[in-house]
C-alpha positions, 0 to 999 in steps of 0.5 A: 778257447784252446783244444789239444791237437796232439799231446803226449805224456812225457812223464808219468810219476806218482805225484804229477804227469807232464803233458806236452804238445800243440793246441789249436787256438780259436783262430786256427793257429797252433801253439806249443803247451806244457801242462803239469797234470795233478790230481789236486790237494787239500790244505787245512789251517788247524786253529787251537782257539788261540794259535794255529799249528803250522809245519816247517819243512824243507822244500827241495824245489825251493832249496829252503825251509818253508813254514806252511799249513798242513797239506796233502795230495788227494788220491784218486777220487778221495773226498777232500775233507777226509784227506784234510782230516788225515793230513792234520792228524798225520802232520801235527798230531791233532784230530779236527772236530769241525771243518769249515770249507773256505774255497777251492782254487787253482794256484798255478793256472798257467801250466798246472791243473792242480786244484787246492781245497782249503779248510779251517779246522776247529775243536782239535783233539790231541793225538800223535803225529804219524809222519810218512817215513820220508817226511821231516816235519817240525810242528810250529805253533803260531799265536794269532797276534803273530799271524796277523802281524805276519799277514800284514807284512806278507811274511808267509812265503807259501801261497796256500798258507797265506790264503788259509791264514787270511781266511781264518782271520776273516772267519774269526773277525766275522764271528766275534 
């Protein structure tokens, strides 16, 4: 186990904080650490009954466009399912009926505290996309045959999307 001996927040932004400092190891030695502190997020795979609704957007951290499931940052002590429902409606213009919680996981345990809550969304009702002013998102509908083919080929670059789509396939296979 490790405990902070001393640390400071060197960046406190609207999305993340960066904490740096030294920890004390179980043998008394000290080691330097950098931790990105993040309030957590939610990812939802919206299923239409025959396809999934994904979003294609440019990610500056990667300098490329990525195909991913709707997702968003949890604000404060916000309920993850509530945030997930909001993200699906905002990003792909559909209101989920039934939501199934799949899991919660830590995507980057080596330096980040972010926890992602993963859901599947069913019984979608068409509404209207309500993007934030700075969002540039293209909705991409992907049929389940293509989803299965891309999963077998490891052709989804985004981890949360890969896990979510595999969870949907497992859910559908076990239901029928």
